[in-house]
C-alpha positions as CSV (number, residue, x, y, z in Angstrom):
1,X,0.0,0.0,0.0
2,X,1.4,3.4,-0.9
3,X,1.9,6.1,1.7
4,X,-0.9,8.2,0.2
5,X,-3.3,5.3,0.2
6,X,-2.3,4.3,3.8
7,X,-2.9,8.0,4.8
8,X,-6.3,7.9,3.3
9,X,-7.3,4.7,5.2
10,X,-5.8,6.0,8.5
11,X,-7.5,9.4,8.2
12,X,-10.8,8.5,6.5
13,X,-11.6,4.8,6.6
14,X,-10.3,3.9,10.1
15,X,-12.4,6.5,11.9
16,X,-15.5,5.4,10.0
17,X,-14.8,1.8,10.9
18,X,-14.4,2.7,14.6
19,X,-17.7,4.6,14.5
20,X,-19.4,1.6,12.8
21,X,-18.3,-0.8,15.5
22,X,-19.3,1.7,18.2
23,X,-22.8,2.1,16.8
24,X,-23.0,-1.7,17.1
25,X,-22.1,-1.6,20.8
26,X,-18.3,-2.3,20.6
27,X,-16.6,0.6,22.2
28,X,-13.1,0.5,20.8
29,X,-10.8,2.8,22.6
30,X,-7.3,2.2,21.1
31,X,-5.9,1.7,17.6
32,X,-2.5,0.4,16.6
33,X,-1.0,0.6,13.1
34,X,1.1,-1.9,11.2
35,X,1.0,-4.7,13.8
36,X,3.6,-7.2,12.6
37,X,4.0,-10.8,13.7
38,X,6.9,-13.1,12.9
39,X,6.6,-16.5,14.6
40,X,8.5,-19.6,13.7
41,X,9.3,-18.3,10.2
42,X,5.7,-17.3,9.4
43,X,5.1,-13.5,9.1
44,X,2.1,-11.3,8.6
45,X,1.1,-7.7,9.0
46,X,-2.3,-6.3,10.1
47,X,-2.7,-2.7,9.0
48,X,-4.8,-1.6,12.0
49,X,-5.8,-3.2,15.2
50,X,-8.6,-1.6,17.2
51,X,-9.3,-2.7,20.7
52,X,-10.7,-2.1,24.2
53,X,-9.9,-3.8,27.5
54,X,-11.6,-7.1,26.4
55,X,-12.0,-7.2,22.6
56,X,-9.7,-6.9,19.6
57,X,-10.6,-6.2,16.0
58,X,-8.1,-6.8,13.2
59,X,-8.8,-4.4,10.3
60,X,-7.5,-5.4,6.9
61,X,-8.0,-2.9,4.1
62,X,-9.0,-4.2,0.6
63,X,-10.2,-2.3,-2.5
64,X,-12.2,-5.3,-3.4
65,X,-12.8,-7.9,-0.7
66,X,-13.4,-11.4,-1.7
67,X,-14.2,-14.5,0.3
68,X,-10.7,-15.7,-0.4
69,X,-9.3,-12.6,1.2
70,X,-11.1,-13.3,4.4
71,X,-10.1,-17.0,4.4
72,X,-6.5,-16.0,3.8
73,X,-6.5,-13.5,6.6
74,X,-8.1,-15.9,9.1
75,X,-5.6,-18.6,8.0
76,X,-2.7,-16.3,8.5
77,X,-3.9,-15.2,11.9
78,X,-4.5,-18.8,13.0
79,X,-0.9,-19.8,11.9
80,X,1.0,-16.8,13.2
81,X,-0.9,-15.2,16.1
82,X,-2.9,-17.8,18.0
83,X,-0.5,-19.9,20.1
84,X,-0.7,-23.6,19.8
85,X,-1.4,-25.5,23.1
């Protein structure tokens, strides 16, 4: 993502997404940008994480979102973020 596109998402899209979740009762109080995970040789980046004390939302920006995009993100999160027992 280019710097100008990233700026657009951070300045315009992100606040709208936060408001959207808040209207649905999820009071997100913090945002983090460019969260990166590298675990056991597997890496991923989540452009924005929004959270409160008990809930976390990973926000992935896509111009055109497909079912495969969602499946790919969930697979990457499962592989790299969620610890194995």
